[in-house]
A tleap script that builds the chain and sets N, CA, C and O, in Angstrom:
source leaprc.protein.ff14SB
mol = sequence {
  NMET THR PRO LEU GLU ARG ALA VAL GLU ARG
  GLY LEU ALA ALA GLY LEU LEU LEU SER ALA
  LEU LEU LEU LEU GLY GLY LEU PHE LEU GLY
  SER GLU SER ALA LEU GLY TRP GLY VAL ILE
  LEU LEU MET LEU THR PRO VAL VAL ARG VAL
  LEU VAL VAL THR LEU GLY MET LEU ILE GLY
  ARG ASP PHE PRO MET GLY ALA VAL SER ALA
  PHE VAL PHE VAL VAL LEU VAL SER GLY ILE
  MET ALA ALA GLY PHE SER THR TRP PRO ARG
  ALA LEU PRO PHE CARG
}
set mol.1.N position { 102.752 75.552 115.990 }
set mol.1.CA position { 102.961 76.163 115.446 }
set mol.1.C position { 104.365 76.447 115.239 }
set mol.1.O position { 105.089 76.461 116.235 }
set mol.2.N position { 105.039 76.759 113.682 }
set mol.2.CA position { 106.368 75.754 112.385 }
set mol.2.C position { 107.624 76.323 112.994 }
set mol.2.O position { 107.196 77.427 113.332 }
set mol.3.N position { 108.577 76.309 113.269 }
set mol.3.CA position { 109.487 76.803 113.266 }
set mol.3.C position { 109.775 78.055 112.428 }
set mol.3.O position { 110.421 78.878 113.077 }
set mol.4.N position { 109.493 78.432 111.206 }
set mol.4.CA position { 109.068 79.009 109.736 }
set mol.4.C position { 108.093 80.797 110.773 }
set mol.4.O position { 108.122 82.022 110.888 }
set mol.5.N position { 107.547 79.787 111.123 }
set mol.5.CA position { 106.173 80.647 111.291 }
set mol.5.C position { 106.356 81.550 112.869 }
set mol.5.O position { 105.704 82.511 113.280 }
set mol.6.N position { 107.676 80.694 113.608 }
set mol.6.CA position { 107.552 81.817 114.837 }
set mol.6.C position { 109.164 82.709 114.604 }
set mol.6.O position { 109.509 83.621 115.355 }
set mol.7.N position { 109.947 82.250 113.503 }
set mol.7.CA position { 110.955 83.230 112.791 }
set mol.7.C position { 109.995 84.591 112.677 }
set mol.7.O position { 110.087 85.637 113.320 }
set mol.8.N position { 109.028 84.211 111.621 }
set mol.8.CA position { 108.387 85.409 110.771 }
set mol.8.C position { 108.150 86.147 112.276 }
set mol.8.O position { 108.892 87.028 112.708 }
set mol.9.N position { 106.741 85.510 113.125 }
set mol.9.CA position { 106.205 86.324 114.018 }
set mol.9.C position { 107.367 86.960 114.687 }
set mol.9.O position { 107.198 88.176 114.775 }
set mol.10.N position { 108.753 86.451 115.306 }
set mol.10.CA position { 109.570 87.141 115.650 }
set mol.10.C position { 110.259 88.336 115.298 }
set mol.10.O position { 110.700 89.073 116.179 }
set mol.11.N position { 110.390 88.594 114.083 }
set mol.11.CA position { 110.716 89.378 113.195 }
set mol.11.C position { 109.950 90.395 112.587 }
set mol.11.O position { 110.293 91.007 111.576 }
set mol.12.N position { 109.199 90.518 113.044 }
set mol.12.CA position { 107.367 91.120 112.573 }
set mol.12.C position { 108.295 91.789 114.300 }
set mol.12.O position { 108.959 92.795 114.549 }
set mol.13.N position { 107.809 90.477 115.194 }
set mol.13.CA position { 107.686 91.835 116.359 }
set mol.13.C position { 109.222 92.805 116.469 }
set mol.13.O position { 109.534 93.970 116.715 }
set mol.14.N position { 109.910 91.502 116.116 }
set mol.14.CA position { 111.305 93.096 116.530 }
set mol.14.C position { 111.044 94.089 115.837 }
set mol.14.O position { 111.256 95.063 116.560 }
set mol.15.N position { 110.504 94.613 114.268 }
set mol.15.CA position { 110.677 94.893 113.406 }
set mol.15.C position { 109.878 96.348 114.099 }
set mol.15.O position { 110.342 97.470 114.300 }
set mol.16.N position { 108.492 95.785 114.353 }
set mol.16.CA position { 108.077 97.165 114.888 }
set mol.16.C position { 108.046 97.690 116.918 }
set mol.16.O position { 107.929 98.794 117.449 }
set mol.17.N position { 108.219 96.233 117.532 }
set mol.17.CA position { 109.279 96.986 118.623 }
set mol.17.C position { 110.131 98.513 118.469 }
set mol.17.O position { 109.821 99.688 118.665 }
set mol.18.N position { 111.270 97.852 118.042 }
set mol.18.CA position { 112.409 98.766 117.437 }
set mol.18.C position { 111.976 100.040 116.558 }
set mol.18.O position { 112.649 101.070 116.596 }
set mol.19.N position { 110.646 99.909 115.642 }
set mol.19.CA position { 110.393 100.768 115.405 }
set mol.19.C position { 109.749 101.968 116.271 }
set mol.19.O position { 109.979 103.173 116.172 }
set mol.20.N position { 109.208 101.549 116.813 }
set mol.20.CA position { 107.649 102.257 117.968 }
set mol.20.C position { 109.031 102.802 119.325 }
set mol.20.O position { 108.945 103.787 120.059 }
set mol.21.N position { 109.867 102.064 119.290 }
set mol.21.CA position { 110.821 102.840 120.525 }
set mol.21.C position { 111.520 104.010 120.010 }
set mol.21.O position { 112.034 104.918 120.662 }
set mol.22.N position { 111.447 103.811 118.344 }
set mol.22.CA position { 112.449 105.242 117.847 }
set mol.22.C position { 111.456 106.211 117.462 }
set mol.22.O position { 111.972 107.325 117.560 }
set mol.23.N position { 110.063 106.301 117.003 }
set mol.23.CA position { 108.783 106.572 116.814 }
set mol.23.C position { 108.951 107.661 117.934 }
set mol.23.O position { 109.036 108.885 117.832 }
set mol.24.N position { 108.979 106.672 119.262 }
set mol.24.CA position { 108.933 106.845 119.998 }
set mol.24.C position { 109.330 108.461 121.033 }
set mol.24.O position { 108.886 109.424 121.659 }
set mol.25.N position { 110.182 107.926 120.677 }
set mol.25.CA position { 111.750 108.039 121.427 }
set mol.25.C position { 111.744 109.773 120.508 }
set mol.25.O position { 111.764 110.871 121.063 }
set mol.26.N position { 111.709 109.489 118.957 }
set mol.26.CA position { 111.835 111.394 118.475 }
set mol.26.C position { 110.867 111.772 118.609 }
set mol.26.O position { 110.991 112.996 118.580 }
set mol.27.N position { 109.446 111.418 118.814 }
set mol.27.CA position { 108.712 112.145 118.806 }
set mol.27.C position { 108.593 113.073 120.871 }
set mol.27.O position { 107.983 114.113 121.117 }
set mol.28.N position { 109.289 112.313 121.782 }
set mol.28.CA position { 109.950 112.674 122.659 }
set mol.28.C position { 110.706 113.571 122.609 }
set mol.28.O position { 110.469 114.778 122.661 }
set mol.29.N position { 111.456 113.152 122.527 }
set mol.29.CA position { 113.038 113.984 122.418 }
set mol.29.C position { 113.475 115.135 120.838 }
set mol.29.O position { 114.561 115.551 120.434 }
set mol.30.N position { 112.051 115.320 120.311 }
set mol.30.CA position { 111.964 115.902 119.552 }
set mol.30.C position { 113.385 115.572 118.302 }
set mol.30.O position { 114.262 116.383 118.003 }
set mol.31.N position { 113.276 114.582 117.926 }
set mol.31.CA position { 114.840 114.039 116.998 }
set mol.31.C position { 113.595 113.970 115.735 }
set mol.31.O position { 112.392 113.732 115.834 }
set mol.32.N position { 114.359 114.252 114.662 }
set mol.32.CA position { 113.983 114.255 113.223 }
set mol.32.C position { 114.444 113.480 112.853 }
set mol.32.O position { 113.918 112.988 111.855 }
set mol.33.N position { 115.808 112.789 113.414 }
set mol.33.CA position { 116.281 111.140 112.643 }
set mol.33.C position { 115.772 110.313 113.236 }
set mol.33.O position { 115.417 109.267 112.694 }
set mol.34.N position { 115.560 110.616 114.803 }
set mol.34.CA position { 115.210 108.942 114.818 }
set mol.34.C position { 113.751 108.988 114.842 }
set mol.34.O position { 113.109 108.076 115.362 }
set mol.35.N position { 113.180 110.030 114.293 }
set mol.35.CA position { 111.083 109.627 113.400 }
set mol.35.C position { 112.094 109.362 112.294 }
set mol.35.O position { 112.762 108.563 112.951 }
set mol.36.N position { 112.592 109.402 111.369 }
set mol.36.CA position { 112.919 109.018 109.976 }
set mol.36.C position { 113.063 107.580 110.380 }
set mol.36.O position { 112.253 106.658 110.281 }
set mol.37.N position { 114.002 107.600 110.747 }
set mol.37.CA position { 114.593 105.946 111.105 }
set mol.37.C position { 113.730 105.188 111.869 }
set mol.37.O position { 114.082 104.030 112.097 }
set mol.38.N position { 112.715 105.564 112.301 }
set mol.38.CA position { 111.194 104.757 113.165 }
set mol.38.C position { 110.731 104.334 111.998 }
set mol.38.O position { 110.844 103.124 111.801 }
set mol.39.N position { 109.996 105.296 110.752 }
set mol.39.CA position { 109.087 105.071 109.551 }
set mol.39.C position { 110.229 103.574 108.978 }
set mol.39.O position { 110.221 102.359 109.180 }
set mol.40.N position { 111.007 104.437 108.284 }
set mol.40.CA position { 112.490 103.732 107.510 }
set mol.40.C position { 111.829 101.817 108.205 }
set mol.40.O position { 111.147 100.942 107.671 }
set mol.41.N position { 112.540 101.940 109.656 }
set mol.41.CA position { 112.278 100.213 109.946 }
set mol.41.C position { 110.506 99.816 110.139 }
set mol.41.O position { 109.982 98.702 110.173 }
set mol.42.N position { 109.976 100.953 110.227 }
set mol.42.CA position { 108.756 100.116 110.090 }
set mol.42.C position { 108.432 99.602 108.707 }
set mol.42.O position { 108.127 98.421 108.540 }
set mol.43.N position { 108.518 100.837 107.292 }
set mol.43.CA position { 108.063 100.062 106.638 }
set mol.43.C position { 109.405 98.994 106.071 }
set mol.43.O position { 108.938 98.024 105.474 }
set mol.44.N position { 110.585 98.988 106.124 }
set mol.44.CA position { 111.390 97.431 106.245 }
set mol.44.C position { 110.750 96.378 106.849 }
set mol.44.O position { 111.225 95.279 106.562 }
set mol.45.N position { 110.002 96.381 107.449 }
set mol.45.CA position { 109.388 95.265 108.489 }
set mol.45.C position { 108.630 94.149 107.768 }
set mol.45.O position { 108.622 92.954 108.066 }
set mol.46.N position { 107.908 94.845 106.625 }
set mol.46.CA position { 107.737 93.545 105.626 }
set mol.46.C position { 108.167 92.931 104.532 }
set mol.46.O position { 107.741 92.042 103.795 }
set mol.47.N position { 109.043 93.557 104.588 }
set mol.47.CA position { 110.576 93.122 103.404 }
set mol.47.C position { 111.030 91.982 104.320 }
set mol.47.O position { 110.752 90.809 104.070 }
set mol.48.N position { 111.718 92.355 105.361 }
set mol.48.CA position { 112.132 91.663 106.444 }
set mol.48.C position { 111.058 90.300 106.677 }
set mol.48.O position { 111.616 89.453 107.375 }
set mol.49.N position { 110.102 90.026 106.391 }
set mol.49.CA position { 109.498 89.362 106.653 }
set mol.49.C position { 109.734 88.097 104.883 }
set mol.49.O position { 110.076 86.954 104.580 }
set mol.50.N position { 109.310 89.227 104.335 }
set mol.50.CA position { 109.748 88.121 102.903 }
set mol.50.C position { 111.054 87.422 103.002 }
set mol.50.O position { 111.290 86.257 102.681 }
set mol.51.N position { 112.050 88.505 103.605 }
set mol.51.CA position { 113.992 87.932 103.249 }
set mol.51.C position { 113.738 86.132 104.127 }
set mol.51.O position { 114.301 85.074 103.843 }
set mol.52.N position { 112.771 86.392 105.130 }
set mol.52.CA position { 112.669 84.984 106.552 }
set mol.52.C position { 111.927 84.310 106.054 }
set mol.52.O position { 112.242 83.242 106.579 }
set mol.53.N position { 110.803 83.994 105.137 }
set mol.53.CA position { 110.084 83.553 104.338 }
set mol.53.C position { 110.547 82.678 103.949 }
set mol.53.O position { 110.453 81.499 104.292 }
set mol.54.N position { 111.563 83.552 102.554 }
set mol.54.CA position { 112.672 83.066 101.381 }
set mol.54.C position { 113.656 82.176 101.995 }
set mol.54.O position { 113.940 81.112 101.446 }
set mol.55.N position { 114.272 82.586 103.247 }
set mol.55.CA position { 115.515 81.576 103.825 }
set mol.55.C position { 114.561 80.469 103.454 }
set mol.55.O position { 114.519 79.957 102.336 }
set mol.56.N position { 113.546 80.031 104.816 }
set mol.56.CA position { 112.878 79.458 105.576 }
set mol.56.C position { 112.506 77.947 103.964 }
set mol.56.O position { 112.887 76.798 103.740 }
set mol.57.N position { 111.751 78.782 103.408 }
set mol.57.CA position { 111.065 77.796 101.672 }
set mol.57.C position { 112.529 77.253 101.058 }
set mol.57.O position { 112.431 76.168 100.483 }
set mol.58.N position { 113.917 77.861 101.092 }
set mol.58.CA position { 114.787 76.859 100.893 }
set mol.58.C position { 115.470 76.437 101.676 }
set mol.58.O position { 116.065 75.505 101.135 }
set mol.59.N position { 115.905 76.579 103.064 }
set mol.59.CA position { 116.526 75.665 104.398 }
set mol.59.C position { 115.158 74.384 104.301 }
set mol.59.O position { 115.609 73.294 104.652 }
set mol.60.N position { 113.729 74.316 103.932 }
set mol.60.CA position { 112.930 73.420 104.288 }
set mol.60.C position { 113.292 72.851 102.757 }
set mol.60.O position { 112.697 71.774 102.792 }
set mol.61.N position { 113.832 72.918 101.602 }
set mol.61.CA position { 113.609 72.523 100.673 }
set mol.61.C position { 112.383 72.158 99.351 }
set mol.61.O position { 112.038 71.288 98.551 }
set mol.62.N position { 111.960 74.033 100.013 }
set mol.62.CA position { 111.015 74.148 99.355 }
set mol.62.C position { 111.450 75.351 97.982 }
set mol.62.O position { 111.290 76.572 97.996 }
set mol.63.N position { 111.993 74.541 96.949 }
set mol.63.CA position { 112.550 75.818 95.886 }
set mol.63.C position { 111.083 75.864 95.293 }
set mol.63.O position { 110.612 76.915 95.730 }
set mol.64.N position { 110.489 75.470 94.804 }
set mol.64.CA position { 109.593 76.144 93.601 }
set mol.64.C position { 108.383 77.624 94.718 }
set mol.64.O position { 108.190 78.655 94.074 }
set mol.65.N position { 107.922 77.597 95.756 }
set mol.65.CA position { 108.088 78.180 96.856 }
set mol.65.C position { 108.754 79.388 97.351 }
set mol.65.O position { 108.315 80.476 97.724 }
set mol.66.N position { 110.351 78.725 97.217 }
set mol.66.CA position { 112.021 80.342 98.022 }
set mol.66.C position { 111.700 80.568 96.755 }
set mol.66.O position { 110.543 80.972 96.867 }
set mol.67.N position { 111.894 80.574 95.895 }
set mol.67.CA position { 111.854 80.801 93.817 }
set mol.67.C position { 110.737 81.970 93.774 }
set mol.67.O position { 111.004 83.075 93.304 }
set mol.68.N position { 109.348 81.614 94.350 }
set mol.68.CA position { 108.563 82.551 94.371 }
set mol.68.C position { 109.246 83.757 94.832 }
set mol.68.O position { 109.693 84.751 94.259 }
set mol.69.N position { 109.171 83.240 96.420 }
set mol.69.CA position { 109.534 84.807 97.441 }
set mol.69.C position { 110.812 85.306 96.711 }
set mol.69.O position { 110.982 86.467 96.337 }
set mol.70.N position { 111.743 84.217 96.547 }
set mol.70.CA position { 112.925 85.284 96.282 }
set mol.70.C position { 112.257 86.233 95.201 }
set mol.70.O position { 112.511 87.435 95.284 }
set mol.71.N position { 111.546 85.847 94.342 }
set mol.71.CA position { 111.269 86.847 93.143 }
set mol.71.C position { 110.539 88.219 93.945 }
set mol.71.O position { 110.747 89.405 93.689 }
set mol.72.N position { 109.867 87.795 94.714 }
set mol.72.CA position { 108.811 88.933 95.554 }
set mol.72.C position { 109.789 89.763 96.718 }
set mol.72.O position { 109.600 90.824 97.313 }
set mol.73.N position { 110.984 88.715 96.757 }
set mol.73.CA position { 111.883 90.061 97.667 }
set mol.73.C position { 112.827 90.879 96.850 }
set mol.73.O position { 113.274 91.893 97.385 }
set mol.74.N position { 113.212 90.576 95.582 }
set mol.74.CA position { 114.189 91.219 94.563 }
set mol.74.C position { 112.794 92.399 94.317 }
set mol.74.O position { 112.900 93.561 94.707 }
set mol.75.N position { 111.714 91.957 93.725 }
set mol.75.CA position { 110.784 93.567 93.066 }
set mol.75.C position { 110.877 94.265 94.732 }
set mol.75.O position { 111.380 95.387 94.667 }
set mol.76.N position { 110.615 93.974 95.767 }
set mol.76.CA position { 109.968 94.592 96.741 }
set mol.76.C position { 111.663 95.810 96.998 }
set mol.76.O position { 111.664 97.022 97.213 }
set mol.77.N position { 112.887 94.853 96.856 }
set mol.77.CA position { 114.103 95.707 97.452 }
set mol.77.C position { 114.420 96.360 95.632 }
set mol.77.O position { 115.545 96.840 95.770 }
set mol.78.N position { 114.206 96.487 94.822 }
set mol.78.CA position { 114.262 97.213 94.001 }
set mol.78.C position { 113.580 98.181 93.532 }
set mol.78.O position { 113.905 99.158 92.856 }
set mol.79.N position { 112.599 97.827 93.948 }
set mol.79.CA position { 111.513 99.132 93.998 }
set mol.79.C position { 111.570 100.105 95.228 }
set mol.79.O position { 110.761 101.013 95.038 }
set mol.80.N position { 112.089 100.215 96.162 }
set mol.80.CA position { 113.340 100.558 97.362 }
set mol.80.C position { 114.391 101.752 97.051 }
set mol.80.O position { 114.602 102.954 97.214 }
set mol.81.N position { 115.066 100.155 96.298 }
set mol.81.CA position { 115.974 101.186 96.167 }
set mol.81.C position { 115.402 102.190 94.940 }
set mol.81.O position { 115.420 103.392 95.208 }
set mol.82.N position { 115.065 101.926 94.058 }
set mol.82.CA position { 114.769 103.242 92.701 }
set mol.82.C position { 113.711 104.200 93.361 }
set mol.82.O position { 113.824 105.303 92.826 }
set mol.83.N position { 112.678 104.198 94.365 }
set mol.83.CA position { 112.774 105.094 95.076 }
set mol.83.C position { 113.179 105.841 95.637 }
set mol.83.O position { 112.828 107.014 95.763 }
set mol.84.N position { 114.127 105.195 96.144 }
set mol.84.CA position { 115.267 106.269 97.513 }
set mol.84.C position { 116.492 106.005 96.725 }
set mol.84.O position { 117.474 106.128 97.458 }
set mol.85.N position { 116.882 105.617 95.234 }
set mol.85.CA position { 118.062 106.450 94.791 }
set mol.85.C position { 117.495 107.414 93.947 }
set mol.85.O position { 118.411 107.969 93.339 }
set mol.86.N position { 116.652 107.761 93.706 }
set mol.86.CA position { 115.792 109.095 92.930 }
set mol.86.C position { 116.055 110.709 94.194 }
set mol.86.O position { 116.389 111.885 94.049 }
set mol.87.N position { 115.812 110.155 94.909 }
set mol.87.CA position { 115.782 111.792 95.705 }
set mol.87.C position { 117.613 111.505 96.614 }
set mol.87.O position { 118.029 112.528 97.159 }
set mol.88.N position { 118.398 110.447 96.714 }
set mol.88.CA position { 119.482 110.116 97.339 }
set mol.88.C position { 120.623 111.344 97.300 }
set mol.88.O position { 121.340 111.433 96.303 }
set mol.89.N position { 120.803 112.486 98.646 }
set mol.89.CA position { 120.844 112.165 99.758 }
set mol.89.C position { 119.930 112.993 100.158 }
set mol.89.O position { 119.888 112.982 101.388 }
set mol.90.N position { 119.265 113.624 99.752 }
set mol.90.CA position { 118.495 114.133 100.059 }
set mol.90.C position { 116.948 113.733 101.257 }
set mol.90.O position { 116.413 114.561 101.995 }
set mol.91.N position { 116.587 112.402 101.123 }
set mol.91.CA position { 115.472 111.628 101.522 }
set mol.91.C position { 116.165 111.344 103.199 }
set mol.91.O position { 115.472 111.570 104.192 }
set mol.92.N position { 117.514 110.860 103.303 }
set mol.92.CA position { 117.909 110.595 104.814 }
set mol.92.C position { 117.587 111.003 105.600 }
set mol.92.O position { 117.383 112.207 105.443 }
set mol.93.N position { 117.331 110.557 106.761 }
set mol.93.CA position { 116.604 110.901 107.682 }
set mol.93.C position { 117.449 110.964 108.361 }
set mol.93.O position { 117.128 110.295 109.343 }
set mol.94.N position { 118.888 111.567 108.569 }
set mol.94.CA position { 119.980 111.340 108.842 }
set mol.94.C position { 121.309 112.936 108.546 }
set mol.94.O position { 122.526 113.116 108.593 }
set mol.95.N position { 119.924 113.820 108.223 }
set mol.95.CA position { 120.822 115.310 107.922 }
set mol.95.C position { 121.295 116.199 108.982 }
set mol.95.O position { 121.917 117.223 108.698 }
savepdb mol mol.pdb
quit
């Protein structure tokens, strides 16, 4: 397993673990805020994966694939921002 694959695996595992803890804590404690943050973190976990891959490609000097990965990252982030800011601040989980 390459260092990039290990970094991606650790990022995905950390996002999943933190999201699961927030979701379970929200369910057991009845906290809507924890549930909301758990869902947001779960949705952002694949975005972090793309960011880690992009950085890994650029550090490894694979510039064509790094550029493609960076483009995918920009598209993901711009879509999230467009969707989030259309309902800002009513959609925030920490009301």
